[in-house]
C-alpha positions in Angstrom: 216.5 195.6 340.3 217.9 192.5 338.5 215.7 189.9 340.2 212.4 189.1 338.7 210.7 187.8 341.8 210.3 188.7 345.4 212.7 186.8 347.7 212.7 186.3 351.3 215.8 188.5 351.5 213.7 191.4 350.3 212.1 191.5 353.8 215.3 190.9 355.8 216.3 194.6 356.3 219.4 194.5 354.3 220.5 195.6 350.8 217.7 193.9 349.0 215.1 195.4 351.2 216.6 198.9 350.7 216.8 198.3 346.9 213.1 197.2 346.8 211.9 200.2 348.9 214.0 202.7 346.9 213.4 201.3 343.5 209.7 200.3 343.7 208.2 202.4 346.5 210.0 205.7 347.0 210.3 206.1 343.3 206.5 206.2 343.1 205.4 207.8 346.5 208.5 209.6 347.8 207.8 213.1 346.7 205.7 214.0 349.9 205.7 213.1 353.6 207.3 209.8 352.7 210.4 211.5 351.6 213.3 210.4 353.8 211.4 207.4 355.0 210.5 208.7 358.6 209.1 206.3 361.1 206.2 208.6 361.5 204.9 211.3 359.1 204.5 214.9 360.2 201.2 216.1 358.9 199.8 219.7 359.0 196.2 219.5 360.2 194.3 222.8 360.5 190.8 221.6 361.5 188.9 220.8 364.6 188.0 217.3 363.6 189.7 214.6 361.5 188.3 211.5 359.9 190.5 208.4 360.4 189.9 205.0 358.9 191.8 201.8 358.1 191.3 198.8 355.9 193.0 195.6 354.7 192.8 194.2 351.2 193.2 190.5 350.4 191.3 190.3 347.1 191.9 187.2 344.9 192.8 187.5 342.1 194.9 190.6 342.7 194.3 191.7 339.2 190.9 191.8 337.7 188.9 193.5 334.9 188.9 197.2 335.7 191.7 197.4 338.3 193.9 195.6 340.7 194.6 195.5 344.5 196.6 198.6 344.3 193.9 201.0 343.0 191.3 199.1 345.0 193.2 199.9 348.2 193.3 203.5 347.4 189.8 203.9 346.4 188.4 201.9 349.3 190.2 204.1 351.9 189.4 207.4 350.1 185.7 206.4 349.9 185.5 205.4 353.6 186.7 209.0 354.5 184.5 210.6 351.9 181.2 209.0 352.8 181.9 209.9 356.6 181.8 213.5 355.5 185.6 214.1 355.1 188.0 215.4 352.6 190.7 212.7 352.1 194.3 214.0 352.6 196.8 211.3 353.6 197.1 207.5 353.4 199.5 204.9 354.7 200.4 201.9 352.5 201.6 198.6 354.0 202.2 195.5 352.0 202.8 191.8 352.9 204.6 190.3 349.9 204.8 186.5 349.3 208.2 185.0 348.3 208.0 184.3 344.5 205.7 187.3 343.6 206.7 188.4 340.1 208.2 191.9 340.4 206.3 192.9 337.2 203.1 192.2 339.1 204.2 194.3 342.0 205.1 197.1 339.7 201.7 197.0 338.0 200.0 197.1 341.5 202.2 200.0 342.7 201.6 201.9 339.5 197.9 201.6 339.9 198.1 202.8 343.5 200.3 205.8 342.5 197.9 206.8 339.7 194.8 206.3 341.9 196.3 208.4 344.8 197.3 211.2 342.3 193.8 211.2 340.9 192.2 211.3 344.3 194.5 214.2 345.4 195.9 212.2 348.4 199.4 211.6 349.5 200.9 208.3 350.6 202.5 209.5 353.8 204.0 206.4 355.4 204.1 202.7 355.0 205.7 199.3 355.6 206.7 196.3 353.6 207.1 192.7 354.9 208.0 189.5 352.9 206.7 186.0 354.0 207.5 182.5 352.8 205.7 180.9 349.9 202.2 179.7 350.7 201.8 182.2 353.6 199.8 184.8 351.6 198.2 185.0 348.1 200.8 187.0 346.5 200.3 190.3 348.1 198.1 191.7 350.9 197.7 195.4 351.4 196.7 197.6 354.4 195.8 201.2 354.2 194.9 203.8 356.8 193.5 207.3 355.8 193.2 210.6 357.4 191.0 213.4 356.1 189.5 216.8 357.2 186.0 216.6 358.5 183.6 218.8 356.4 181.6 220.7 359.0 178.7 221.1 356.5 177.8 217.5 356.9 176.0 216.1 360.1 175.4 212.5 359.1 173.4 210.1 361.1 170.8 207.4 360.6 168.8 209.0 363.3 168.2 212.0 361.0 166.5 209.9 358.3 162.8 210.8 357.8 159.8 209.3 356.0 159.7 210.4 352.4 163.5 210.9 352.2 165.0 209.7 348.8 167.6 207.0 348.2 170.3 207.9 345.7 173.1 205.9 344.0 175.7 207.2 341.6 175.6 204.3 339.1 175.3 200.5 338.4 175.6 198.3 341.4 177.4 195.1 341.9 180.0 195.3 339.0 183.1 195.0 341.2 182.1 191.8 343.1 180.9 190.1 339.9 184.0 191.2 337.9 186.3 189.7 340.6 184.2 186.5 340.8 184.3 186.1 337.0 188.0 186.6 337.0 188.6 184.1 339.8 186.3 181.4 338.5 187.3 182.0 334.7 183.6 182.8 333.8 183.8 184.1 330.2 180.9 186.2 329.2 180.8 188.7 326.3 180.5 192.2 327.6 181.0 191.0 331.2 181.3 193.4 334.1 184.4 195.4 334.8 185.1 196.5 338.4 183.5 199.7 339.4 186.4 200.6 341.7 186.7 204.4 341.7 186.7 207.3 344.1 183.5 209.0 345.3 185.0 211.9 347.1 184.2 214.4 344.3 180.5 213.3 344.4 180.5 214.0 348.2 182.0 217.5 347.3 179.2 218.0 344.7 176.6 217.5 347.4 178.1 220.1 349.8 175.6 222.8 348.9 172.8 220.6 350.1 174.7 219.0 353.0 172.2 220.1 355.6 169.6 217.9 354.0 171.9 214.9 353.4 171.1 212.4 356.1 173.4 209.5 355.4 176.1 208.3 353.0 177.8 204.9 352.7 179.7 202.9 350.1 178.0 199.5 349.5 181.1 197.2 349.8 180.7 193.7 351.4 177.0 192.7 351.3 176.2 195.3 348.7 173.3 197.8 348.8 171.0 195.2 350.6 173.4 195.0 353.6 173.6 198.8 353.8 169.9 199.4 353.6 169.0 196.6 356.0 171.5 197.8 358.6 169.9 201.2 358.5 166.3 200.0 359.1 167.1 197.4 361.7 165.2 198.3 365.0 164.1 201.6 363.6 160.7 203.1 363.0 161.1 203.5 359.3 161.7 201.2 356.3 162.6 201.5 352.6 161.0 200.8 349.3 163.0 200.3 346.2 161.8 200.4 342.6 163.2 197.7 340.4 162.8 199.7 337.3 165.1 202.5 338.8 167.9 200.4 340.2 170.8 200.5 337.7 172.6 197.3 336.8 174.9 196.7 333.9 174.2 194.0 331.3 177.1 192.0 332.2 176.3 192.0 335.9 172.7 191.2 335.2 173.7 188.3 332.9 176.1 186.7 335.4 173.4 187.0 338.3 170.8 185.5 336.1 173.1 182.6 335.2 174.2 181.8 338.7 171.0 182.8 340.6 172.5 185.7 342.5 170.8 188.8 343.7 172.8 191.8 342.4 171.8 193.8 345.5 173.9 191.5 347.6 177.0 192.0 345.4 179.8 194.5 346.4 180.5 197.7 344.7 183.8 199.7 345.3 183.1 202.9 343.5 179.4 203.5 344.4 177.8 205.9 346.9 174.4 205.4 348.5 173.0 208.7 349.8 169.8 209.4 351.6 168.6 212.9 351.5 165.5 215.1 351.7 163.1 214.8 348.8 163.6 218.6 348.4 167.2 218.3 347.2 167.3 214.8 345.6 167.0 216.2 342.0 169.6 218.8 342.6 172.1 216.3 343.9 171.5 214.0 341.1 172.0 216.8 338.6 175.3 217.7 340.3 176.4 214.1 340.3 175.6 213.5 336.7 178.2 216.3 335.8 180.9 214.2 337.4 182.6 211.3 335.4 181.9 208.9 338.4 178.2 209.9 338.6 176.8 209.9 335.0 174.6 206.9 335.9 173.1 208.5 339.1 169.6 207.6 339.9 167.0 207.8 342.6 166.2 204.1 343.4 163.6 204.5 346.2 162.3 206.3 349.3 162.1 205.9 353.0 158.6 204.7 354.2 156.8 203.9 357.4 157.3 200.1 356.8 159.2 199.7 360.1 162.4 197.7 359.9 161.9 196.3 356.2 163.4 196.9 352.9 160.9 196.3 350.0 161.4 195.9 346.4 158.5 197.0 344.1 159.2 194.6 341.1 158.8 195.2 337.4 155.7 193.1 337.3 154.0 195.2 340.0 154.5 192.8 342.9 156.6 193.2 346.0 159.5 191.2 347.5 161.5 191.5 350.7 165.1 192.6 350.2 166.9 190.7 353.0 170.5 190.6 354.2 172.9 188.3 352.3 173.2 184.9 353.7 176.4 182.8 353.6 179.5 183.9 351.7 178.5 184.4 348.1 181.5 186.3 346.9 184.6 185.8 349.1 187.7 187.9 348.8 186.3 190.8 346.8 188.3 193.5 348.8 
């Protein structure tokens, strides 16, 4: 393509549209079900159940330390399937492009999406591209939908959580939201956080031998770990206790939170997995996760208790504080 920016004509259905699709999209994703650009992909499904999810991504800025909207869209959808007890297989990829978006930026986004999909072992099966006038979106919005095979070994439900169960995470919390915020607000801090955007499906696979004792899994995106755990205990006869010494945070994330007065438990992660499992298998799952590149920082951060409907943090100083739901919009546009 000779043009350096997206033009309205790229969305008009004519020669420029075809050129954009062939040069920038089919060249990256056209070796699977997308080949031939059918209106609907034909997908071979040999399972009794599928996992189906969809998500939209409007992060600003679209490029941030550790990734961009392209890899974020792939990881976010793959992870939603994985924590639902599924094996990700196929994704759709739809884009809304703003007139004037530099083609070099689009290419970096698509390259990241391609590389992330390949690393996750999923195929882009179908998609759509639209172009809008200047000012009608922030450069690029993306929408993805994902289909995965249900793993029959998992039977996940908050109703199965029991007193004494353990709460596991696969690494430092909050890095994604803080990396995006720092990039947007031009906060420069030495050793600042990089996005934790990454897939967690291999960690779910690693927990398969213990699936009958895994009660619940979720990726702590908007609202962070605090939102996930508070949603679980709401109107239930159990609570949770976290141990501040055991909750992993990076130095960069902790530094920004201390500087701005933020609670890192309220901040989104995009490559993290929270699992609640029986105490009998917690150490085994952690050992399996730590063998995975995305789980080297795995830790048990607390346990399920009889403190009905409450999430409590036992602090480093020996005190206790309530971990409540986030209030207001602390970190807009993180996904």
